[in-house]
N, CA, C and O of each residue as an XYZ file, in Angstrom:
872
protein
N     -26.138     42.331    -33.343
C     -26.222     40.882    -33.609
C     -25.053     40.146    -32.960
O     -25.236     39.121    -32.304
N     -23.851     40.687    -33.154
C     -22.671     40.054    -32.572
C     -22.737     40.069    -31.052
O     -22.322     39.119    -30.388
N     -23.276     41.184    -30.504
C     -23.398     41.287    -29.060
C     -24.324     40.226    -28.509
O     -24.050     39.650    -27.456
N     -25.430     39.958    -29.212
C     -26.379     38.935    -28.768
C     -25.748     37.543    -28.821
O     -25.974     36.714    -27.940
N     -24.953     37.297    -29.866
C     -24.278     35.999    -29.989
C     -23.295     35.783    -28.846
O     -23.192     34.692    -28.286
N     -22.577     36.850    -28.516
C     -21.607     36.748    -27.417
C     -22.309     36.456    -26.112
O     -21.860     35.624    -25.323
N     -23.429     37.156    -25.886
C     -24.205     36.940    -24.656
C     -24.737     35.514    -24.606
O     -24.748     34.882    -23.550
N     -25.180     35.012    -25.761
C     -25.729     33.652    -25.828
C     -24.667     32.599    -25.551
O     -24.958     31.533    -25.007
N     -23.429     32.911    -25.933
C     -22.345     31.943    -25.760
C     -21.717     31.984    -24.368
O     -20.962     31.085    -23.997
N     -22.026     33.014    -23.610
C     -21.431     33.153    -22.281
C     -21.682     31.956    -21.368
O     -20.738     31.494    -20.726
N     -22.927     31.420    -21.273
C     -23.159     30.247    -20.411
C     -22.313     29.043    -20.829
O     -21.795     28.312    -19.984
N     -22.180     28.847    -22.147
C     -21.389     27.721    -22.652
C     -19.924     27.901    -22.275
O     -19.270     26.956    -21.833
N     -19.412     29.113    -22.450
C     -18.024     29.396    -22.106
C     -17.780     29.196    -20.615
O     -16.735     28.690    -20.207
N     -18.756     29.599    -19.810
C     -18.618     29.449    -18.357
C     -18.550     27.971    -17.977
O     -17.737     27.575    -17.142
N     -19.410     27.158    -18.598
C     -19.418     25.719    -18.320
C     -18.085     25.091    -18.711
O     -17.529     24.284    -17.966
N     -17.573     25.469    -19.892
C     -16.287     24.946    -20.352
C     -15.185     25.341    -19.372
O     -14.306     24.537    -19.060
N     -15.237     26.593    -18.886
C     -14.240     27.093    -17.937
C     -14.266     26.269    -16.648
O     -13.216     25.900    -16.123
N     -15.462     25.983    -16.143
C     -15.611     25.199    -14.909
C     -15.089     23.778    -15.116
O     -14.410     23.230    -14.248
N     -15.405     23.187    -16.262
C     -14.948     21.825    -16.567
C     -13.427     21.774    -16.610
O     -12.819     20.842    -16.084
N     -12.812     22.774    -17.234
C     -11.347     22.829    -17.333
C     -10.711     22.942    -15.948
O      -9.675     22.332    -15.684
N     -11.332     23.720    -15.072
C     -10.811     23.862    -13.702
C     -10.886     22.529    -12.968
O      -9.941     22.136    -12.285
N     -12.019     21.833    -13.111
C     -12.199     20.535    -12.452
C     -11.168     19.532    -12.953
O     -10.569     18.799    -12.167
N     -10.966     19.507    -14.276
C      -9.994     18.584    -14.874
C      -8.592     18.893    -14.354
O      -7.823     17.985    -14.038
N      -8.267     20.183    -14.270
C      -6.943     20.577    -13.783
C      -6.738     20.163    -12.329
O      -5.664     19.699    -11.949
N      -7.787     20.340    -11.522
C      -7.697     19.955    -10.112
C      -7.529     18.455     -9.951
O      -6.723     17.997     -9.140
N      -8.289     17.688    -10.725
C      -8.195     16.226    -10.652
C      -6.819     15.748    -11.115
O      -6.218     14.857    -10.513
N      -6.336     16.358    -12.195
C      -5.016     15.990    -12.709
C      -3.933     16.287    -11.677
O      -3.016     15.494    -11.468
N      -4.062     17.453    -11.035
C      -3.092     17.828    -10.011
C      -3.148     16.871     -8.831
O      -2.115     16.435     -8.322
N      -4.368     16.547     -8.400
C      -4.544     15.672     -7.237
C      -3.974     14.293     -7.489
O      -3.130     13.816     -6.730
N      -4.434     13.645     -8.557
C      -4.012     12.275     -8.819
C      -2.600     12.202     -9.369
O      -1.900     11.209     -9.174
N      -2.183     13.259    -10.057
C      -0.806     13.300    -10.535
C       0.170     13.356     -9.379
O       1.194     12.673     -9.383
N      -0.154     14.184     -8.380
C       0.700     14.293     -7.201
C       0.708     12.995     -6.416
O       1.746     12.582     -5.899
N      -0.453     12.346     -6.327
C      -0.544     11.082     -5.614
C       0.294     10.024     -6.312
O       1.001      9.255     -5.662
N       0.213      9.988     -7.620
C       0.992      9.028     -8.394
C       2.489      9.274     -8.203
O       3.267      8.326     -8.095
N       2.891     10.547     -8.163
C       4.292     10.889     -7.977
C       4.768     10.476     -6.585
O       5.897     10.014     -6.417
N       3.886     10.650     -5.581
C       4.229     10.237     -4.217
C       4.479      8.743     -4.166
O       5.436      8.287     -3.540
N       3.617      7.978     -4.825
C       3.762      6.527     -4.839
C       5.093      6.122     -5.474
O       5.724      5.154     -5.048
N       5.514      6.873     -6.494
C       6.739      6.517     -7.216
C       8.005      6.957     -6.501
O       9.054      6.330     -6.651
N       7.914      8.036     -5.719
C       9.120      8.589     -5.114
C       9.256      8.334     -3.622
O      10.354      8.445     -3.077
N       8.162      7.994     -2.954
C       8.201      7.886     -1.495
C       7.970      6.487     -0.949
O       8.338      6.207      0.191
N       7.363      5.595     -1.745
C       7.054      4.249     -1.268
C       7.855      3.197     -2.035
O       8.159      3.363     -3.216
N       8.187      2.117     -1.336
C       8.908      1.013     -1.968
C       8.132     -0.287     -1.749
O       7.122     -0.310     -1.046
N       8.611     -1.345     -2.352
C       7.978     -2.651     -2.188
C       8.048     -3.106     -0.726
O       9.022     -2.804     -0.037
N       7.036     -3.824     -0.249
C       6.982     -4.246      1.158
C       7.730     -5.540      1.455
O       7.410     -6.234      2.420
N       8.717     -5.866      0.639
C       9.541     -7.054      0.880
C      10.912     -6.833      0.242
O      11.092     -5.921     -0.564
N      11.864     -7.670      0.609
C      13.251     -7.462      0.167
C      13.541     -8.189     -1.145
O      14.510     -8.941     -1.249
N      12.711     -7.959     -2.118
C      12.881     -8.487     -3.470
C      11.972     -7.693     -4.398
O      10.998     -7.089     -3.948
N      12.288     -7.690     -5.694
C      11.367     -7.093     -6.656
C      10.718     -8.185     -7.503
O      10.227     -7.938     -8.605
N      10.731     -9.384     -6.959
C      10.190    -10.560     -7.622
C       8.953    -11.025     -6.864
O       9.067    -11.433     -5.708
N       7.803    -10.975     -7.467
C       6.564    -11.253     -6.739
C       5.430    -11.595     -7.704
O       5.552    -11.453     -8.920
N       4.334    -12.046     -7.122
C       3.112    -12.289     -7.882
C       1.928    -11.674     -7.145
O       1.745    -11.907     -5.951
N       1.129    -10.893     -7.855
C      -0.110    -10.364     -7.284
C      -1.160    -11.463     -7.395
O      -1.429    -11.960     -8.489
N      -1.754    -11.844     -6.263
C      -2.694    -12.963     -6.270
C      -4.146    -12.532     -6.121
O      -5.055    -13.313     -6.402
N      -4.372    -11.305     -5.684
C      -5.741    -10.785     -5.618
C      -5.690     -9.270     -5.637
O      -5.013     -8.654     -4.813
N      -6.415     -8.661     -6.588
C      -6.360     -7.211     -6.782
C      -7.212     -6.446     -5.777
O      -8.048     -7.014     -5.074
N      -6.974     -5.157     -5.733
C      -7.777     -4.233     -4.931
C      -9.133     -4.033     -5.607
O      -9.221     -3.992     -6.834
N     -10.181     -3.910     -4.804
C     -11.497     -3.608     -5.363
C     -12.480     -4.758     -5.256
O     -12.309     -5.666     -4.442
N     -13.503     -4.710     -6.079
C     -14.572     -5.711     -6.037
C     -14.059     -7.073     -6.500
O     -13.359     -7.173     -7.508
N     -14.413     -8.119     -5.752
C     -13.981     -9.464     -6.109
C     -14.939    -10.482     -5.493
O     -15.823    -10.120     -4.718
N     -14.759    -11.754     -5.840
C     -15.524    -12.841     -5.227
C     -14.838    -13.236     -3.931
O     -13.682    -13.659     -3.936
N     -15.551    -13.097     -2.822
C     -14.988    -13.457     -1.527
C     -14.650    -14.942     -1.515
O     -15.506    -15.765     -1.839
N     -13.411    -15.308     -1.144
C     -12.994    -16.716     -1.191
C     -13.700    -17.603     -0.165
O     -13.654    -18.829     -0.269
N     -14.348    -16.992      0.819
C     -15.031    -17.773      1.850
C     -16.534    -17.850      1.619
O     -17.157    -18.860      1.945
N     -17.123    -16.797      1.059
C     -18.582    -16.774      0.864
C     -18.980    -16.883     -0.605
O     -20.136    -17.165     -0.919
N     -18.007    -16.656     -1.516
C     -18.251    -16.632     -2.962
C     -19.186    -15.497     -3.382
O     -19.727    -15.508     -4.488
N     -19.371    -14.532     -2.507
C     -20.186    -13.366     -2.827
C     -19.287    -12.180     -3.173
O     -18.131    -12.119     -2.753
N     -19.840    -11.234     -3.950
C     -19.069    -10.046     -4.306
C     -18.811     -9.207     -3.056
O     -19.720     -8.960     -2.264
N     -17.565     -8.773     -2.890
C     -17.219     -7.937     -1.746
C     -16.047     -7.049     -2.106
O     -15.316     -7.324     -3.057
N     -15.868     -5.969     -1.332
C     -14.778     -5.019     -1.582
C     -13.514     -5.534     -0.904
O     -13.496     -5.776      0.302
N     -12.466     -5.695     -1.691
C     -11.163     -6.090     -1.168
C     -10.397     -4.810     -0.885
O     -10.070     -4.075     -1.816
N     -10.101     -4.522      0.388
C      -9.556     -3.223      0.758
C      -8.044     -3.106      0.625
O      -7.452     -2.121      1.067
N      -7.427     -4.096      0.026
C      -5.985     -4.058     -0.186
C      -5.608     -4.892     -1.387
O      -6.444     -5.186     -2.242
N      -4.355     -5.270     -1.449
C      -3.876     -6.108     -2.543
C      -3.095     -7.269     -1.939
O      -2.315     -7.076     -1.006
N      -3.301     -8.469     -2.464
C      -2.606     -9.659     -1.973
C      -1.408     -9.946     -2.872
O      -1.527    -10.018     -4.095
N      -0.252    -10.107     -2.233
C       0.994    -10.300     -2.973
C       1.811    -11.420     -2.341
O       1.823    -11.592     -1.122
N       2.492    -12.178     -3.197
C       3.400    -13.225     -2.724
C       4.791    -12.957     -3.291
O       5.003    -13.131     -4.491
N       5.749    -12.535     -2.453
C       7.118    -12.357     -2.936
C       7.781    -13.708     -3.162
O       7.428    -14.698     -2.520
N       8.738    -13.743     -4.072
C       9.426    -14.984     -4.403
C      10.749    -15.079     -3.642
O      11.513    -14.117     -3.561
N      10.995    -16.267     -3.087
C      12.261    -16.571     -2.404
C      12.525    -15.733     -1.150
O      13.673    -15.610     -0.724
N      11.499    -15.168     -0.567
C      11.641    -14.460      0.706
C      10.285    -14.375      1.380
O       9.249    -14.403      0.717
N      10.297    -14.270      2.695
C       9.070    -14.042      3.460
C       9.210    -12.792      4.329
O       8.338    -12.491      5.144
N      10.312    -12.073      4.146
C      10.548    -10.873      4.943
C       9.628     -9.738      4.493
O       9.616     -9.373      3.318
N       8.868     -9.188      5.422
C       7.971     -8.076      5.115
C       8.546     -6.814      5.746
O       8.857     -6.790      6.937
N       8.688     -5.751      4.925
C       9.351     -4.530      5.385
C       8.452     -3.307      5.187
O       7.499     -3.342      4.408
N       8.772     -2.230      5.902
C       8.016     -0.986      5.808
C       8.237     -0.319      4.455
O       9.358     -0.283      3.948
N       7.165      0.206      3.877
C       7.270      0.834      2.552
C       7.786      2.267      2.631
O       8.150      2.854      1.612
N       7.818      2.834      3.841
C       8.335      4.192      4.028
C       8.633      4.409      5.504
O       8.174      3.650      6.358
N       9.407      5.452      5.800
C       9.630      5.823      7.201
C       8.297      6.142      7.848
O       7.385      6.642      7.188
N       8.178      5.857      9.133
C       6.931      6.180      9.811
C       6.914      5.748     11.255
O       7.938      5.374     11.825
N       5.722      5.807     11.842
C       5.517      5.456     13.247
C       4.454      4.375     13.349
O       3.396      4.474     12.727
N       4.737      3.345     14.134
C       3.803      2.227     14.296
C       2.606      2.682     15.134
O       2.769      3.158     16.258
N       1.404      2.530     14.574
C       0.182      2.903     15.297
C      -0.617      1.673     15.723
O      -1.550      1.783     16.519
N      -0.253      0.501     15.197
C      -0.900     -0.747     15.626
C       0.031     -1.915     15.340
O       0.680     -1.969     14.296
N       0.088     -2.844     16.281
C       0.850     -4.078     16.107
C       0.135     -5.115     16.959
O       0.405     -5.252     18.152
N      -0.789     -5.848     16.324
C      -1.698     -6.674     17.104
C      -2.376     -7.721     16.214
O      -1.885     -8.039     15.131
N      -3.506     -8.249     16.684
C      -4.321     -9.206     15.935
C      -5.676     -8.570     15.650
O      -6.212     -7.843     16.487
N      -6.232     -8.843     14.468
C      -7.575     -8.346     14.184
C      -8.611     -9.329     14.724
O      -8.251    -10.326     15.350
N      -9.890     -9.058     14.489
C     -10.962     -9.871     15.055
C     -10.963    -11.307     14.549
O     -11.537    -12.196     15.178
N     -10.302    -11.530     13.385
C     -10.244    -12.880     12.818
C      -8.957    -13.600     13.205
O      -8.729    -14.741     12.803
N      -8.120    -12.924     13.988
C      -6.882    -13.549     14.435
C      -5.682    -13.311     13.549
O      -4.638    -13.938     13.733
N      -5.819    -12.400     12.573
C      -4.686    -12.098     11.689
C      -3.713    -11.162     12.389
O      -4.114    -10.129     12.925
N      -2.445    -11.521     12.384
C      -1.429    -10.630     12.938
C      -1.115     -9.551     11.893
O      -0.925     -9.840     10.711
N      -1.067     -8.294     12.367
C      -0.790     -7.209     11.428
C      -0.067     -6.061     12.106
O      -0.065     -5.927     13.330
N       0.547     -5.235     11.265
C       1.228     -4.018     11.706
C       0.699     -2.869     10.859
O       0.557     -2.996      9.643
N       0.409     -1.745     11.510
C      -0.074     -0.550     10.809
C       0.885      0.600     11.097
O       1.152      0.923     12.255
N       1.401      1.213     10.032
C       2.400      2.284     10.171
C       1.867      3.581      9.569
O       1.293      3.581      8.480
N       2.062      4.679     10.284
C       1.613      5.982      9.791
C       2.790      6.740      9.190
O       3.869      6.808      9.778
N       2.562      7.310      8.005
C       3.607      8.044      7.282
C       3.121      9.460      6.979
O       1.987      9.641      6.535
N       3.953     10.448      7.210
C       3.620     11.826      6.851
C       4.531     12.233      5.698
O       5.740     12.393      5.867
N       3.922     12.398      4.516
C       4.701     12.646      3.306
C       4.116     13.822      2.532
O       2.952     13.798      2.132
N       4.933     14.847      2.327
C       4.527     16.023      1.544
C       3.199     16.613      2.011
O       2.363     17.003      1.195
N       3.010     16.675      3.326
C       1.801     17.282      3.869
C       0.599     16.363      3.934
O      -0.469     16.769      4.393
N       0.759     15.129      3.480
C      -0.348     14.164      3.506
C       0.009     13.015      4.442
O       1.159     12.579      4.498
N      -0.987     12.533      5.174
C      -0.765     11.422      6.101
C      -1.322     10.135      5.510
O      -2.490     10.062      5.127
N      -0.468      9.127      5.442
C      -0.842      7.814      4.936
C      -0.700      6.776      6.040
O      -0.007      7.006      7.031
N      -1.346      5.655      5.870
C      -1.128      4.503      6.736
C      -0.977      3.260      5.860
O      -1.782      3.014      4.962
N       0.060      2.492      6.137
C       0.248      1.230      5.417
C       0.049      0.078      6.395
O       0.533      0.119      7.526
N      -0.667     -0.948      5.946
C      -0.960     -2.093      6.800
C      -0.435     -3.380      6.188
O      -0.498     -3.576      4.975
N       0.084     -4.255      7.044
C       0.703     -5.506      6.606
C       0.000     -6.645      7.351
O       0.231     -6.851      8.543
N      -0.857     -7.381      6.642
C      -1.734     -8.366      7.280
C      -1.297     -9.817      7.050
O      -0.564    -10.126      6.111
N      -1.770    -10.692      7.936
C      -1.554    -12.151      7.894
C      -0.110    -12.538      8.203
O       0.374    -13.568      7.734
N       0.573    -11.717      8.988
C       1.955    -12.035      9.347
C       2.004    -13.338     10.138
O       1.071    -13.693     10.859
N       3.116    -14.028      9.980
C       3.307    -15.295     10.688
C       3.156    -15.080     12.198
O       3.517    -14.028     12.724
N       2.624    -16.082     12.876
C       2.376    -15.968     14.318
C       3.658    -15.609     15.074
O       4.706    -16.231     14.900
N       3.533    -14.592     15.914
C       4.636    -14.116     16.772
C       5.860    -13.626     15.991
O       6.977    -13.647     16.508
N       5.651    -13.192     14.759
C       6.794    -12.719     13.962
C       6.899    -11.203     13.928
O       7.865    -10.674     13.377
N       5.936    -10.490     14.499
C       5.974     -9.025     14.459
C       7.199     -8.495     15.226
O       7.477     -8.933     16.343
N       7.915     -7.560     14.621
C       9.175     -7.079     15.179
C       9.070     -5.687     15.789
O      10.035     -5.192     16.372
N       7.907     -5.053     15.660
C       7.756     -3.669     16.136
C       6.531     -3.540     17.025
O       5.607     -4.351     16.970
N       6.550     -2.499     17.846
C       5.458     -2.230     18.773
C       4.886     -0.838     18.528
O       5.515     -0.008     17.871
N       3.704     -0.590     19.053
C       3.075      0.722     18.913
C       4.005      1.804     19.476
O       4.548      1.670     20.573
N       4.170      2.871     18.701
C       5.037      3.975     19.114
C       6.432      3.908     18.542
O       7.164      4.897     18.579
N       6.820      2.745     18.006
C       8.162      2.608     17.411
C       8.281      3.450     16.142
O       7.353      3.508     15.336
N       9.419      4.093     15.976
C       9.741      4.775     14.722
C      10.463      3.766     13.827
O      11.451      3.160     14.240
N       9.970      3.592     12.615
C      10.575      2.614     11.708
C      11.123      3.312     10.469
O      10.655      4.380     10.073
N      12.119      2.683      9.876
C      12.726      3.199      8.666
C      12.231      2.417      7.457
O      11.840      1.255      7.571
N      12.254      3.057      6.318
C      11.906      2.374      5.076
C      12.835      1.175      4.896
O      14.053      1.304      5.011
N      12.251      0.007      4.613
C      13.054     -1.196      4.437
C      13.286     -1.976      5.717
O      13.943     -3.017      5.696
N      12.752     -1.483      6.840
C      12.909     -2.195      8.112
C      11.872     -3.306      8.228
O      10.696     -3.098      7.929
N      12.301     -4.464      8.654
C      11.398     -5.608      8.748
C      10.366     -5.414      9.854
O      10.687     -5.008     10.970
N       9.112     -5.720      9.507
C       8.029     -5.627     10.488
C       7.480     -7.007     10.842
O       6.729     -7.146     11.808
N       7.848     -8.023     10.070
C       7.368     -9.369     10.348
C       7.712    -10.329      9.224
O       8.483    -10.014      8.317
N       7.113    -11.518      9.311
C       7.306    -12.563      8.305
C       5.960    -12.876      7.657
O       4.947    -12.982      8.349
N       5.946    -13.021      6.354
C       4.724    -13.347      5.632
C       4.133    -14.660      6.152
O       4.859    -15.634      6.351
N       2.835    -14.683      6.368
C       2.185    -15.892      6.880
C       0.758    -16.009      6.377
O       0.418    -15.497      5.310
N      -0.078    -16.693      7.159
C      -1.492    -16.845      6.784
C      -2.378    -16.880      8.029
O      -3.361    -17.618      8.086
N      -2.010    -16.062      9.032
C      -2.851    -15.989     10.225
C      -4.172    -15.306      9.884
O      -4.244    -14.485      8.970
N      -5.204    -15.656     10.628
C      -6.500    -15.033     10.420
C      -7.261    -15.595      9.236
O      -7.165    -16.784      8.928
N      -8.002    -14.750      8.586
C      -8.897    -15.143      7.493
C      -8.102    -15.170      6.179
O      -8.073    -14.188      5.438
N      -7.471    -16.292      5.914
C      -6.623    -16.407      4.725
C      -6.699    -17.826      4.177
O      -6.927    -18.781      4.920
N      -6.508    -17.951      2.877
C      -6.547    -19.269      2.233
C      -5.160    -19.769      1.848
O      -5.010    -20.881      1.340
N      -4.154    -18.945      2.092
C      -2.783    -19.348      1.770
C      -1.806    -18.310      2.274
O      -2.206    -17.218      2.679
N      -0.535    -18.641      2.251
C       0.506    -17.716      2.714
C       0.647    -16.562      1.715
O       0.890    -16.779      0.528
N       0.491    -15.338      2.217
C       0.629    -14.158      1.370
C       0.653    -12.910      2.239
O       0.380    -12.976      3.438
N       0.977    -11.779      1.637
C       0.877    -10.489      2.300
C      -0.358     -9.766      1.785
O      -0.547     -9.624      0.577
N      -1.193     -9.312      2.706
C      -2.312     -8.441      2.353
C      -1.866     -7.024      2.692
O      -1.821     -6.646      3.863
N      -1.533     -6.239      1.661
C      -1.045     -4.877      1.852
C      -2.190     -3.882      1.744
O      -2.937     -3.877      0.766
N      -2.316     -3.048      2.754
C      -3.361     -2.033      2.794
C      -2.726     -0.650      2.779
O      -1.688     -0.432      3.404
N      -3.352      0.286      2.063
C      -2.896      1.674      2.063
C      -4.097      2.578      2.330
O      -5.138      2.455      1.683
N      -3.939      3.483      3.289
C      -4.985      4.448      3.621
C      -4.426      5.854      3.518
O      -3.234      6.077      3.729
N      -5.303      6.810      3.188
C      -4.906      8.214      3.129
C      -5.890      9.019      3.974
O      -7.095      8.769      3.954
N      -5.358      9.987      4.714
C      -6.199     10.780      5.613
C      -6.960     11.852      4.845
O      -6.385     12.602      4.057
N      -8.285     11.908      5.095
C      -9.145     12.908      4.474
C      -9.510     13.938      5.540
O     -10.276     13.646      6.458
N      -8.958     15.140      5.416
C      -9.180     16.180      6.427
C     -10.639     16.611      6.499
O     -11.106     17.042      7.553
N     -11.365     16.497      5.383
C     -12.765     16.928      5.366
C     -13.647     16.005      6.205
O     -14.560     16.464      6.891
N     -13.372     14.713      6.145
C     -14.180     13.754      6.892
C     -13.525     13.355      8.205
O     -14.132     12.673      9.031
N     -12.263     13.792      8.394
C     -11.504     13.451      9.587
C     -11.355     11.940      9.741
O     -11.411     11.404     10.848
N     -11.162     11.267      8.608
C     -11.049      9.806      8.617
C      -9.975      9.352      7.633
O      -9.631     10.057      6.684
N      -9.457      8.151      7.890
C      -8.573      7.511      6.929
C      -9.424      6.707      5.956
O     -10.346      5.998      6.359
N      -9.105      6.823      4.675
C      -9.870      6.126      3.642
C      -8.952      5.182      2.870
O      -7.794      5.503      2.605
N      -9.482      4.020      2.515
C      -8.702      3.048      1.752
C      -8.446      3.564      0.344
O      -9.310      4.191     -0.269
N      -7.254      3.294     -0.156
C      -6.902      3.647     -1.517
C      -6.104      2.495     -2.132
O      -5.556      1.660     -1.412
N      -6.042      2.456     -3.436
C      -5.434      1.328     -4.145
C      -3.903      1.389     -4.080
O      -3.305      2.348     -4.567
N      -3.260      0.367     -3.478
C      -1.794      0.362     -3.390
C      -1.107     -0.321     -4.576
O       0.102     -0.550     -4.545
N      -1.870     -0.644     -5.614
C      -1.317     -1.404     -6.741
C      -0.109     -0.717     -7.380
O       0.867     -1.379     -7.733
N      -0.174      0.611     -7.529
C       0.927      1.341     -8.156
C       2.244      1.116     -7.426
O       3.295      0.969     -8.049
N       2.174      1.092     -6.093
C       3.381      0.880     -5.290
C       4.014     -0.464     -5.637
O       5.235     -0.579     -5.742
N       3.180     -1.466     -5.811
C       3.676     -2.807     -6.127
C       4.219     -2.856     -7.556
O       5.316     -3.363     -7.793
N       3.454     -2.332     -8.494
C       3.851     -2.432     -9.895
C       5.035     -1.528    -10.253
O       5.687     -1.744    -11.275
N       5.316     -0.527     -9.428
C       6.501      0.311     -9.667
C       7.788     -0.492     -9.531
O       8.806     -0.169    -10.143
N       7.724     -1.556     -8.711
C       8.875     -2.439     -8.490
C      10.106     -1.696     -7.966
O      11.235     -2.016     -8.338
N       9.882     -0.709     -7.104
C      10.992      0.022     -6.508
C      11.310     -0.599     -5.152
O      10.445     -0.679     -4.280
N      12.539     -1.030     -4.981
C      12.947     -1.645     -3.721
C      13.669     -0.621     -2.844
O      14.151      0.400     -3.334
N      13.734     -0.905     -1.558
C      14.387      0.004     -0.615
C      15.888      0.093     -0.902
O      16.491     -0.858     -1.401
N      16.477      1.234     -0.586
C      17.922      1.402     -0.760
C      18.686      0.551      0.250
O      19.761      0.026     -0.041
N      18.103      0.425      1.449
C      18.718     -0.378      2.505
C      17.644     -1.214      3.192
O      16.477     -0.829      3.260
N      18.072     -2.373      3.701
C      17.165     -3.235      4.453
C      17.695     -3.416      5.876
O      18.893     -3.600      6.095
N      16.785     -3.360      6.817
C      17.127     -3.609      8.214
C      16.302     -4.820      8.647
O      15.159     -4.684      9.085
N      16.892     -5.995      8.519
C      16.171     -7.230      8.807
C      16.359     -7.653     10.254
O      17.325     -7.260     10.909
N      15.436     -8.451     10.739
C      15.412     -8.856     12.141
C      16.005    -10.245     12.304
O      15.657    -11.170     11.570
N      16.899    -10.383     13.268
C      17.491    -11.672     13.598
C      16.655    -12.280     14.725
O      16.716    -11.830     15.869
N      15.882    -13.300     14.389
C      14.965    -13.880     15.373
C      15.700    -14.716     16.427
O      15.126    -15.066     17.458
N      16.945    -15.026     16.167
C      17.733    -15.762     17.170
C      18.242    -14.818     18.260
O      18.096    -15.085     19.453
N      18.843    -13.708     17.823
C      19.360    -12.742     18.800
C      18.298    -11.734     19.228
O      18.500    -10.953     20.158
N      17.145    -11.767     18.520
C      16.038    -10.846     18.789
C      16.487     -9.390     18.682
O      16.226     -8.566     19.559
N      17.163     -9.110     17.586
C      17.629     -7.743     17.342
C      17.724     -7.511     15.836
O      17.779     -8.455     15.049
N      17.741     -6.243     15.456
C      17.847     -5.898     14.048
C      19.302     -5.932     13.601
O      20.200     -5.515     14.333
N      19.520     -6.432     12.393
C      20.853     -6.427     11.806
C      21.172     -5.035     11.269
O      20.274     -4.209     11.105
N      22.426     -4.779     11.001
C      22.819     -3.515     10.402
C      22.237     -3.427      9.000
O      22.095     -4.445      8.323
N      21.895     -2.207      8.552
C      21.348     -2.053      7.195
C      22.315     -2.567      6.143
O      23.530     -2.409      6.266
N      21.762     -3.185      5.108
C      22.598     -3.581      3.983
C      21.940     -3.123      2.694
O      20.746     -2.825      2.676
N      22.707     -3.067      1.624
C      22.274     -2.435      0.384
C      21.144     -3.129     -0.340
O      20.697     -4.216      0.024
N      20.704     -2.448     -1.385
C      19.604     -2.919     -2.217
C      19.963     -4.237     -2.898
O      21.135     -4.563     -3.088
N      18.933     -4.976     -3.256
C      19.137     -6.255     -3.928
C      19.160     -6.065     -5.438
O      18.522     -5.140     -5.941
N      19.863     -6.895     -6.162
C      19.898     -6.764     -7.620
C      18.560     -7.113     -8.246
O      17.773     -7.869     -7.677
N      18.311     -6.562     -9.409
C      17.077     -6.872    -10.129
C      17.080     -8.325    -10.567
O      18.090     -8.838    -11.048
N      15.938     -8.984    -10.394
C      15.813    -10.390    -10.779
C      14.678    -10.547    -11.776
O      13.775     -9.710    -11.802
N      14.692    -11.590    -12.597
C      13.663    -11.758    -13.627
C      12.312    -12.140    -13.039
O      12.216    -12.555    -11.883
N      11.274    -11.995    -13.851
C       9.915    -12.360    -13.439
C       9.790    -13.867    -13.243
O      10.445    -14.651    -13.931
N       8.940    -14.261    -12.295
C       8.623    -15.666    -12.103
C       7.222    -15.926    -12.621
O       6.438    -14.988    -12.771
N       6.892    -17.172    -12.895
C       5.548    -17.507    -13.334
C       4.557    -17.265    -12.212
O       4.899    -17.448    -11.044
N       3.313    -16.849    -12.543
C       2.312    -16.578    -11.514
C       2.017    -17.808    -10.661
O       2.066    -18.945    -11.130
N       1.711    -17.541     -9.398
C       1.301    -18.605     -8.481
C      -0.219    -18.724     -8.508
O      -0.894    -17.826     -9.010
N      -0.774    -19.825     -7.974
C      -2.234    -19.943     -7.887
C      -2.804    -18.800     -7.066
O      -2.131    -18.261     -6.188
N      -4.059    -18.428     -7.357
C      -4.698    -17.310     -6.673
C      -4.837    -17.573     -5.185
O      -5.377    -18.603     -4.781
N      -4.346    -16.636     -4.357
C      -4.486    -16.708     -2.896
C      -5.211    -15.459     -2.454
O      -4.816    -14.350     -2.813
N      -6.257    -15.624     -1.687
C      -7.078    -14.481     -1.313
C      -6.973    -14.164      0.162
O      -6.643    -15.016      0.986
N      -7.268    -12.890      0.475
C      -7.265    -12.462      1.869
C      -8.456    -13.051      2.616
O      -8.621    -12.800      3.809
């Protein structure tokens, strides 16, 4: 009798075992990703004072009023327009998109995973880096603007992660990077008068929250 009960319970035990493995794998995957965001990426501007004006994911398109996927997050830093790299990397694009938005795309290799961060709607002719340039975390890549398809001055931050199975970069939510409020240890800002980068200077002090700004969409 006991033997029959054990045999009957085997399929259930196997299913539970498979579920536990899946849960462990998912926890490991997303836990590691969350840790990477907290330890390897910083805010894309030289302040920890900002307002998120449009979230990642499904939203009402500001131009068509139809539901559409927002592939990044829109942020407005307070008291600065300097946009900086969120991690060390190599510039893979520094150009205009089909709508005329100036942007910079940087590739980062972190803990065996390849990421790409994109900085959209930069002010006209403010891009400071070219394709092939090696950039440091906290180095200025441009000035926040509203070139291209935009309803106001803001940064549209994009984060992509490389999927080896599909051999493609896939969009992922960069919200954690923003909400972590971790600023770069050093900033390398660009002097537009001398057309050269200034020497790195230290992190900025923590500042209090500001009231939210009106919604600005990509």
